[in-house]
PARO-256682 format. One record per residue: residue number from 1; y, z, x of N, C-alpha, C, O, CB in turn. Coordinates in nm, 3 decimals, padded with zeros to 5 digits, always signed. Each point is the difference from the previous one (the first is absolute). Glycine has a CB too. Layout:
REM PARO-256682
i	n_c2	n_c3	n_c1	ca_c2	ca_c3	ca_c1	c_c2	c_c3	c_c1	o_c2	o_c3	o_c1	cb_c2	cb_c3	cb_c1
NUM	Y	Z	X	Y	Z	X	Y	Z	X	Y	Z	X	Y	Z	X
...
***
This chain:
REM PARO-256682
i	n_c2	n_c3	n_c1	ca_c2	ca_c3	ca_c1	c_c2	c_c3	c_c1	o_c2	o_c3	o_c1	cb_c2	cb_c3	cb_c1
1	-00.140	-00.006	+00.065	+00.133	+00.006	-00.062	+00.140	+00.011	+00.117	+00.103	-00.068	-00.002	-00.250	+00.196	-00.216
2	+00.118	-00.052	+00.285	+00.124	-00.007	+00.076	+00.014	-00.141	+00.078	+00.118	-00.030	+00.020	-00.129	+00.294	+00.005
3	-00.074	-00.348	+00.018	-00.008	-00.115	+00.074	+00.079	-00.077	-00.133	+00.113	-00.032	+00.038	-00.362	+00.058	+00.152
4	+00.233	-00.055	-00.292	+00.029	-00.079	-00.119	+00.189	+00.078	-00.025	+00.105	-00.064	+00.006	-00.444	+00.026	-00.135
5	+00.324	+00.158	+00.107	+00.143	+00.024	-00.016	+00.073	-00.082	+00.173	+00.070	-00.101	+00.010	-00.117	+00.392	-00.206
6	+00.003	-00.215	+00.291	+00.084	-00.079	+00.110	+00.009	-00.155	+00.035	+00.088	-00.057	+00.065	-00.138	+00.263	+00.014
7	-00.033	-00.245	-00.123	+00.020	-00.161	-00.050	+00.098	-00.005	-00.107	+00.096	-00.070	+00.031	-00.335	+00.002	+00.013
8	+00.245	+00.102	-00.121	+00.079	-00.014	-00.149	+00.133	+00.048	+00.072	+00.099	-00.069	-00.024	-00.294	+00.136	-00.205
9	+00.213	+00.049	+00.322	+00.161	+00.034	+00.062	+00.052	-00.159	+00.098	+00.108	-00.058	+00.004	-00.175	+00.395	+00.040
10	-00.065	-00.366	+00.022	+00.028	-00.059	+00.088	+00.030	-00.114	-00.070	+00.100	-00.037	+00.061	-00.212	+00.152	+00.105
11	+00.090	-00.208	-00.266	+00.004	-00.098	-00.046	+00.127	+00.017	-00.122	+00.063	-00.089	-00.059	-00.332	+00.038	+00.148
12	+00.277	+00.170	-00.099	+00.167	+00.018	-00.046	+00.092	-00.022	+00.070	+00.102	-00.064	-00.026	-00.152	+00.200	-00.076
13	+00.013	-00.071	+00.217	+00.100	-00.001	+00.119	+00.051	-00.075	+00.019	+00.122	-00.016	-00.009	-00.195	+00.106	+00.091
14	-00.038	-00.186	-00.037	+00.007	-00.140	+00.015	+00.103	-00.088	-00.102	+00.078	-00.090	+00.031	-00.325	+00.131	+00.056
15	+00.227	-00.002	-00.178	+00.057	-00.066	-00.129	+00.167	+00.011	+00.008	+00.088	-00.085	-00.016	-00.317	+00.158	-00.138
16	+00.232	+00.049	+00.183	+00.132	+00.068	-00.023	+00.058	-00.070	+00.134	+00.108	-00.056	-00.016	-00.166	+00.314	-00.126
17	+00.006	-00.263	+00.259	+00.087	-00.078	+00.169	+00.017	-00.092	-00.017	+00.093	-00.047	+00.064	-00.168	+00.119	+00.097
18	-00.023	-00.194	-00.289	+00.019	-00.129	-00.020	+00.129	-00.007	-00.082	+00.096	-00.056	+00.052	-00.344	+00.001	-00.033
19	+00.259	+00.109	-00.154	+00.093	+00.014	-00.051	+00.138	+00.084	+00.046	+00.094	-00.004	-00.079	-00.282	-00.052	-00.055
20	+00.201	+00.131	+00.257	+00.109	+00.037	+00.018	+00.043	-00.134	+00.144	+00.117	-00.011	+00.037	-00.165	+00.326	-00.155
21	-00.047	-00.387	+00.169	+00.026	-00.094	+00.065	+00.049	-00.124	-00.056	+00.071	-00.084	+00.055	-00.209	+00.195	+00.061
22	+00.079	-00.110	-00.262	+00.051	-00.127	-00.075	+00.120	+00.044	-00.074	+00.028	-00.089	-00.080	-00.259	-00.021	+00.048
23	+00.314	+00.209	+00.022	+00.110	+00.085	-00.028	+00.088	-00.072	+00.125	+00.091	-00.082	-00.008	-00.215	+00.334	-00.110
24	+00.059	-00.187	+00.242	+00.138	+00.011	+00.113	+00.012	-00.153	+00.042	+00.104	-00.033	+00.058	-00.148	+00.302	+00.065
25	-00.089	-00.397	-00.157	+00.005	-00.133	+00.020	+00.112	-00.026	-00.116	+00.113	-00.045	+00.017	-00.375	-00.008	+00.089
26	+00.213	+00.087	-00.206	+00.129	-00.049	-00.100	+00.121	+00.036	+00.045	+00.069	-00.097	+00.030	-00.190	+00.119	-00.218
27	+00.181	+00.104	+00.209	+00.114	+00.062	-00.008	+00.055	-00.110	+00.148	+00.093	-00.073	-00.034	-00.162	+00.379	-00.107
28	+00.039	-00.320	+00.243	-00.016	-00.064	+00.133	+00.095	-00.176	-00.062	+00.106	-00.045	+00.042	-00.421	+00.213	+00.077
29	+00.198	-00.243	-00.256	+00.014	-00.066	+00.014	+00.124	-00.001	-00.107	+00.055	-00.109	-00.014	-00.280	+00.055	+00.140
30	+00.273	+00.159	-00.201	+00.098	-00.030	-00.116	+00.143	+00.044	+00.109	+00.101	-00.068	+00.016	-00.275	+00.143	-00.300
31	+00.150	+00.021	+00.331	+00.098	+00.016	+00.155	+00.058	-00.106	+00.030	+00.120	-00.014	-00.023	-00.252	+00.152	+00.131
32	+00.021	-00.277	-00.020	+00.047	-00.085	+00.074	+00.074	-00.099	-00.085	+00.099	-00.060	+00.043	-00.271	+00.108	+00.120
33	+00.111	-00.068	-00.319	+00.060	-00.084	-00.114	+00.132	+00.027	-00.021	+00.082	-00.092	-00.009	-00.278	+00.084	-00.097
34	+00.241	+00.179	+00.093	+00.108	-00.012	+00.039	+00.116	-00.015	+00.116	+00.116	-00.040	-00.014	-00.228	+00.103	-00.140
35	+00.047	-00.021	+00.265	+00.077	-00.045	+00.115	-00.015	-00.162	+00.007	+00.100	-00.051	+00.050	-00.139	+00.289	+00.081
36	-00.030	-00.304	-00.157	-00.020	-00.168	-00.009	+00.164	-00.005	-00.132	+00.116	-00.034	+00.024	-00.508	-00.030	+00.011
37	+00.333	+00.109	-00.153	+00.141	-00.024	-00.106	+00.145	+00.032	+00.077	+00.100	-00.071	-00.011	-00.253	+00.160	-00.214
38	+00.144	+00.035	+00.306	+00.140	+00.048	+00.028	+00.100	-00.102	+00.126	+00.118	-00.027	+00.022	-00.244	+00.297	-00.089
39	-00.029	-00.305	+00.131	+00.025	-00.124	+00.097	+00.080	-00.111	-00.020	+00.087	-00.055	+00.067	-00.273	+00.109	-00.021
40	+00.109	-00.085	-00.207	+00.038	-00.145	-00.036	+00.137	+00.015	-00.077	+00.087	-00.085	+00.016	-00.344	-00.010	-00.036
41	+00.275	+00.196	-00.060	+00.109	+00.047	-00.027	+00.116	+00.013	+00.105	+00.114	-00.032	-00.034	-00.262	+00.123	-00.118
42	+00.114	-00.036	+00.304	+00.082	+00.006	+00.049	+00.087	-00.118	+00.054	+00.120	-00.029	+00.008	-00.244	+00.214	-00.004
43	-00.048	-00.261	+00.042	+00.076	-00.167	+00.022	+00.048	-00.081	-00.041	+00.049	-00.099	+00.055	-00.131	+00.106	+00.009
44	+00.071	+00.043	-00.243	+00.090	-00.122	-00.103	+00.146	+00.055	-00.002	+00.092	-00.075	-00.032	-00.300	+00.009	-00.156
45	+00.227	+00.178	+00.219	+00.112	+00.040	+00.003	+00.086	-00.036	+00.130	+00.108	-00.058	-00.013	-00.209	+00.219	-00.142
46	+00.061	-00.131	+00.257	+00.011	-00.072	+00.150	+00.074	-00.140	-00.060	+00.121	-00.016	-00.017	-00.377	+00.122	+00.171
47	+00.143	-00.207	-00.181	+00.041	-00.120	+00.006	+00.102	-00.052	-00.103	+00.055	-00.111	+00.001	-00.263	+00.096	+00.101
48	+00.225	+00.130	-00.201	+00.102	-00.002	-00.093	+00.119	+00.001	+00.066	+00.080	-00.094	-00.003	-00.205	+00.196	-00.154
49	+00.141	+00.004	+00.219	+00.133	+00.069	+00.066	+00.001	-00.095	+00.081	+00.116	-00.010	+00.037	-00.110	+00.257	-00.051
50	-00.105	-00.367	+00.092	+00.040	-00.096	+00.113	+00.065	-00.083	-00.074	+00.102	-00.054	+00.043	-00.275	+00.067	+00.118
51	+00.120	-00.041	-00.302	+00.105	-00.172	-00.050	+00.097	+00.059	-00.047	+00.097	-00.067	-00.037	-00.251	-00.123	-00.053
52	+00.155	+00.343	+00.079	+00.180	+00.020	-00.080	+00.060	+00.007	+00.157	+00.104	-00.063	+00.021	-00.117	+00.256	-00.310
53	-00.033	-00.136	+00.372	+00.054	-00.027	+00.130	+00.068	-00.140	+00.050	+00.117	-00.021	+00.032	-00.289	+00.186	-00.003
54	+00.087	-00.234	-00.032	+00.037	-00.133	+00.052	+00.035	-00.083	-00.123	+00.020	-00.118	+00.029	-00.173	+00.132	+00.182
55	+00.162	+00.005	-00.294	+00.114	-00.060	-00.111	+00.152	+00.065	+00.001	+00.104	-00.062	-00.020	-00.315	+00.028	-00.141
56	+00.200	+00.147	+00.183	+00.165	+00.063	+00.052	+00.041	-00.025	+00.157	+00.117	+00.024	+00.032	-00.153	+00.190	-00.205
57	-00.036	-00.253	+00.252	-00.007	-00.026	+00.115	+00.083	-00.213	+00.012	+00.091	-00.044	+00.071	-00.363	+00.301	-00.045
58	+00.165	-00.343	-00.152	+00.045	-00.088	-00.041	+00.165	+00.006	-00.061	+00.103	-00.054	+00.041	-00.364	+00.018	-00.056
59	+00.242	+00.095	-00.060	+00.146	+00.067	-00.080	+00.106	+00.012	+00.102	+00.103	-00.066	+00.008	-00.229	+00.222	-00.180
60	+00.093	-00.082	+00.230	+00.100	+00.059	+00.126	+00.065	-00.122	+00.071	+00.114	-00.041	-00.022	-00.272	+00.255	+00.077
61	+00.060	-00.271	+00.045	+00.027	-00.105	+00.049	+00.082	-00.143	-00.092	+00.085	-00.073	+00.050	-00.293	+00.196	+00.093
62	+00.164	-00.132	-00.262	+00.064	-00.115	-00.050	+00.131	+00.077	-00.057	+00.088	-00.078	-00.039	-00.314	-00.089	-00.018
63	+00.256	+00.302	+00.044	+00.156	+00.033	-00.037	+00.094	+00.014	+00.111	+00.123	+00.006	+00.000	-00.203	+00.114	-00.187
64	-00.015	-00.116	+00.293	+00.085	-00.050	+00.123	+00.048	-00.076	+00.083	+00.091	-00.007	+00.083	-00.148	+00.101	-00.117
65	-00.079	-00.189	-00.036	+00.011	-00.182	+00.054	+00.160	-00.026	-00.103	+00.100	-00.044	+00.057	-00.458	-00.075	-00.036
66	+00.361	+00.153	-00.171	+00.124	-00.024	-00.066	+00.085	+00.042	+00.015	+00.106	-00.060	-00.018	-00.181	+00.026	-00.084
67	+00.064	+00.209	+00.158	+00.184	+00.021	+00.076	+00.037	-00.052	+00.133	+00.118	-00.007	+00.036	-00.109	+00.226	-00.138
68	-00.133	-00.265	+00.194	+00.048	-00.080	+00.096	+00.101	-00.142	-00.037	+00.117	-00.022	+00.032	-00.343	+00.129	+00.074
69	+00.126	-00.196	-00.190	+00.098	-00.121	-00.034	+00.116	+00.023	-00.095	+00.098	-00.075	-00.002	-00.293	-00.060	+00.033
70	+00.182	+00.253	-00.119	+00.099	+00.050	-00.065	+00.145	+00.026	+00.094	+00.110	-00.051	-00.025	-00.314	+00.148	-00.130
71	+00.173	-00.009	+00.263	+00.076	+00.006	+00.114	+00.027	-00.102	+00.083	+00.112	+00.004	+00.052	-00.181	+00.174	-00.070
72	-00.017	-00.288	+00.052	+00.072	-00.112	+00.012	+00.112	-00.104	-00.017	+00.095	-00.058	+00.054	-00.246	+00.139	-00.051
73	+00.066	-00.062	-00.127	+00.070	-00.105	-00.126	+00.159	+00.052	+00.015	+00.094	-00.078	+00.015	-00.327	+00.062	-00.228
74	+00.244	+00.167	+00.207	+00.130	+00.063	+00.003	+00.098	-00.060	+00.140	+00.115	-00.045	-00.004	-00.245	+00.277	-00.130
75	+00.032	-00.213	+00.265	+00.074	+00.025	+00.089	+00.030	-00.184	-00.001	+00.105	-00.043	+00.047	-00.205	+00.324	+00.089
76	+00.025	-00.350	-00.177	+00.005	-00.202	+00.005	+00.196	+00.021	-00.067	+00.111	-00.014	+00.051	-00.489	-00.140	-00.176
77	+00.332	+00.187	+00.006	+00.115	-00.009	-00.112	+00.148	+00.063	+00.097	+00.112	-00.047	+00.016	-00.311	+00.107	-00.279
78	+00.149	+00.033	+00.301	+00.156	+00.105	+00.068	+00.043	-00.076	+00.117	+00.117	+00.013	+00.037	-00.197	+00.252	-00.085
79	-00.030	-00.371	+00.137	+00.037	-00.043	+00.097	+00.067	-00.133	-00.041	+00.107	-00.031	+00.053	-00.274	+00.166	+00.077
80	+00.097	-00.231	-00.241	+00.068	-00.100	-00.071	+00.153	+00.041	-00.056	+00.099	-00.070	-00.023	-00.347	-00.008	-00.037
81	+00.227	+00.211	+00.050	+00.175	-00.012	-00.037	+00.089	+00.029	+00.100	+00.119	-00.033	+00.010	-00.155	+00.102	-00.221
82	-00.020	-00.016	+00.271	+00.111	+00.037	+00.141	-00.009	-00.175	+00.074	+00.113	-00.047	-00.011	-00.195	+00.393	+00.089
83	+00.042	-00.389	-00.050	-00.006	-00.123	+00.026	+00.104	-00.078	-00.120	+00.103	-00.044	+00.050	-00.364	+00.082	+00.072
84	+00.252	-00.052	-00.222	+00.052	-00.026	-00.115	+00.164	+00.044	+00.054	+00.089	-00.079	+00.031	-00.334	+00.122	-00.218
85	+00.250	+00.064	+00.187	+00.108	+00.050	+00.038	+00.048	-00.024	+00.135	+00.121	-00.019	+00.000	-00.177	+00.158	-00.158
86	+00.002	-00.143	+00.269	+00.048	-00.053	+00.098	+00.056	-00.138	-00.006	+00.099	-00.023	+00.069	-00.238	+00.172	+00.018
87	+00.089	-00.241	-00.158	+00.018	-00.130	-00.059	+00.132	-00.038	-00.021	+00.085	-00.048	+00.075	-00.281	+00.075	-00.172
88	+00.197	+00.003	-00.014	+00.173	+00.081	-00.073	+00.101	+00.017	+00.078	+00.105	-00.063	+00.001	-00.206	+00.205	-00.131
89	+00.054	-00.023	+00.223	+00.118	+00.041	+00.083	+00.008	-00.090	+00.061	+00.120	-00.027	-00.007	-00.122	+00.227	+00.024
90	-00.065	-00.305	+00.071	-00.011	-00.092	+00.095	+00.079	-00.099	-00.073	+00.091	-00.059	+00.059	-00.313	+00.121	+00.059
91	+00.188	-00.093	-00.272	+00.097	-00.075	-00.056	+00.176	-00.005	+00.018	+00.083	-00.055	+00.074	-00.289	+00.088	-00.208
92	+00.204	+00.047	+00.037	+00.109	+00.126	+00.005	+00.076	-00.029	+00.134	+00.087	-00.088	+00.005	-00.241	+00.288	-00.134
93	+00.115	-00.117	+00.249	+00.032	-00.030	+00.091	+00.063	-00.152	+00.066	+00.101	-00.008	+00.070	-00.247	+00.204	-00.103
94	+00.066	-00.300	-00.005	+00.009	-00.127	+00.052	+00.152	-00.058	-00.126	+00.110	-00.046	+00.032	-00.448	+00.012	+00.082
95	+00.305	+00.051	-00.194	+00.089	-00.052	-00.095	+00.154	+00.111	+00.003	+00.091	-00.031	-00.078	-00.338	-00.084	-00.084
96	+00.260	+00.205	+00.228	+00.133	+00.091	+00.019	+00.048	-00.106	+00.176	+00.113	-00.040	+00.026	-00.216	+00.385	-00.179
97	-00.020	-00.365	+00.241	+00.036	-00.066	+00.057	+00.068	-00.118	+00.022	+00.096	-00.006	+00.077	-00.212	+00.131	-00.080
98	+00.077	-00.209	-00.053	+00.001	-00.141	-00.098	+00.175	+00.030	-00.046	+00.098	-00.059	+00.047	-00.423	+00.033	-00.176
99	+00.325	+00.127	+00.033	+00.152	+00.035	-00.034	+00.066	-00.016	+00.071	+00.083	-00.091	-00.007	-00.109	+00.211	-00.094
100	+00.013	-00.001	+00.242	+00.129	-00.014	+00.086	-00.006	-00.108	+00.111	+00.089	-00.007	+00.085	-00.053	+00.252	-00.125
101	-00.129	-00.319	+00.037	+00.022	-00.128	+00.064	+00.088	-00.094	-00.056	+00.088	-00.058	+00.065	-00.289	+00.091	+00.003
102	+00.170	-00.056	-00.242	+00.086	-00.107	-00.036	+00.164	+00.104	-00.014	+00.106	-00.062	+00.009	-00.340	-00.130	-00.163
103	+00.235	+00.319	+00.138	+00.122	+00.052	-00.011	+00.074	-00.008	+00.124	+00.123	+00.007	-00.007	-00.206	+00.126	-00.162
104	+00.002	-00.152	+00.328	+00.101	-00.017	+00.131	+00.032	-00.159	-00.035	+00.116	-00.033	+00.021	-00.232	+00.224	+00.199
105	-00.001	-00.325	-00.285	+00.058	-00.109	-00.009	+00.123	-00.009	-00.061	+00.102	-00.039	+00.056	-00.296	-00.023	-00.043
106	+00.183	+00.107	-00.160	+00.125	+00.003	-00.069	+00.162	+00.054	+00.095	+00.105	-00.063	+00.017	-00.307	+00.116	-00.239
107	+00.169	+00.062	+00.261	+00.079	+00.065	+00.078	+00.068	-00.095	+00.116	+00.119	-00.011	+00.030	-00.265	+00.217	-00.095
108	+00.031	-00.271	+00.122	+00.025	-00.107	+00.096	+00.088	-00.159	-00.053	+00.072	-00.085	+00.052	-00.316	+00.213	+00.054
109	+00.194	-00.105	-00.215	+00.048	-00.131	-00.060	+00.139	+00.012	-00.046	+00.076	-00.097	+00.001	-00.301	+00.040	-00.073
110	+00.265	+00.192	+00.025	+00.109	+00.050	-00.077	+00.111	-00.003	+00.134	+00.115	-00.041	-00.015	-00.262	+00.209	-00.200
111	+00.087	-00.113	+00.362	+00.089	-00.003	+00.095	+00.010	-00.131	+00.076	+00.085	-00.003	+00.088	-00.122	+00.236	-00.083
112	-00.024	-00.325	-00.022	-00.020	-00.143	+00.039	+00.120	-00.067	-00.066	+00.087	-00.057	+00.065	-00.352	+00.059	-00.048
113	+00.264	+00.010	-00.186	+00.106	-00.028	-00.063	+00.133	+00.000	+00.036	+00.070	-00.099	+00.024	-00.209	+00.153	-00.136
114	+00.183	+00.116	+00.114	+00.100	+00.042	+00.052	+00.054	-00.089	+00.133	+00.092	-00.070	+00.043	-00.178	+00.292	-00.152
115	-00.015	-00.176	+00.132	+00.074	-00.051	+00.200	-00.016	-00.155	-00.005	+00.019	-00.060	+00.106	-00.135	+00.286	+00.088
116	+00.078	-00.311	-00.326	+00.073	-00.092	-00.019	+00.107	-00.022	-00.065	+00.101	-00.040	+00.057	-00.257	+00.004	-00.015
117	+00.151	+00.057	-00.150	+00.106	+00.029	-00.062	+00.165	+00.064	+00.056	+00.116	-00.012	-00.040	-00.342	+00.025	-00.092
118	+00.149	+00.066	+00.257	+00.165	+00.067	+00.082	+00.020	-00.173	+00.152	+00.091	-00.034	+00.075	-00.170	+00.475	-00.087
119	-00.025	-00.482	-00.011	+00.047	-00.094	+00.125	+00.050	-00.118	-00.062	+00.060	-00.080	+00.072	-00.231	+00.154	+00.098
120	+00.157	-00.101	-00.304	+00.042	-00.092	-00.086	+00.156	+00.026	-00.014	+00.088	-00.083	+00.019	-00.326	+00.065	-00.137
121	+00.255	+00.169	+00.076	+00.132	+00.025	-00.031	+00.085	-00.020	+00.132	+00.105	-00.063	-00.006	-00.175	+00.224	-00.186
122	+00.031	-00.118	+00.291	+00.017	-00.057	+00.153	+00.032	-00.095	+00.009	+00.115	-00.014	+00.041	-00.236	+00.101	+00.031
123	+00.052	-00.191	-00.098	+00.019	-00.136	+00.005	+00.141	-00.071	-00.082	+00.093	-00.072	+00.038	-00.368	+00.090	-00.013
124	+00.245	+00.027	-00.121	+00.138	-00.024	-00.103	+00.086	+00.068	+00.066	+00.081	-00.070	+00.062	-00.166	+00.057	-00.289
125	+00.098	+00.132	+00.236	+00.163	+00.064	+00.092	+00.035	-00.099	+00.076	+00.101	-00.064	-00.031	-00.145	+00.306	+00.074
126	-00.062	-00.290	+00.119	+00.025	-00.059	+00.113	+00.070	-00.126	-00.080	+00.105	-00.034	+00.054	-00.307	+00.136	+00.128
127	+00.165	-00.182	-00.307	+00.034	-00.133	-00.011	+00.117	+00.000	-00.074	+00.083	-00.090	+00.013	-00.302	+00.008	+00.005
128	+00.236	+00.197	-00.112	+00.116	+00.056	-00.040	+00.138	-00.020	+00.101	+00.101	-00.071	-00.001	-00.277	+00.235	-00.119
129	+00.108	-00.038	+00.223	+00.097	+00.016	+00.088	+00.018	-00.127	+00.111	+00.083	+00.019	+00.089	-00.131	+00.239	-00.136
130	+00.001	-00.340	+00.046	-00.006	-00.139	+00.061	+00.140	-00.080	-00.081	+00.107	-00.043	+00.043	-00.420	+00.041	+00.001
131	+00.248	+00.007	-00.185	+00.085	-00.086	-00.114	+00.098	+00.007	+00.029	+00.064	-00.087	+00.059	-00.156	+00.107	-00.222
132	+00.141	+00.124	+00.118	+00.157	+00.017	+00.068	+00.068	+00.052	+00.112	+00.114	+00.045	-00.009	-00.120	-00.038	-00.166
133	-00.067	-00.010	+00.297	+00.049	-00.061	+00.128	+00.029	-00.144	-00.024	+00.098	-00.034	+00.066	-00.230	+00.193	+00.075
134	+00.087	-00.243	-00.203	+00.021	-00.145	+00.047	+00.074	-00.056	-00.093	+00.033	-00.118	+00.011	-00.229	+00.090	+00.103
***
């Protein structure tokens, strides 16, 4: 009877050990599944973060390019306006110089005309004096 009890106890103990082993294996499997799921979720989050980061980087680069282009356009516009202002000042200066030149020519013509009139008057007086003397 004792040997049957012993066998029965051994059998029961063996069953318990197998059940404990099965429970441990099941727990390990569940833990591995949880770890795998957590790892996959982390990878998914990392990919999403990378996609968002890349998107923001592209947007930032695009925005910087737009700002750079805008600043270049402003610089070009300012340079164009400055050139136009310089050109206008140069034309005004040339026009002013032409006007001064024309004034000088006019003054010279007036001076020459007065000189001619004076000479004609002197000549007329000389002729008149000669006429009176004769």
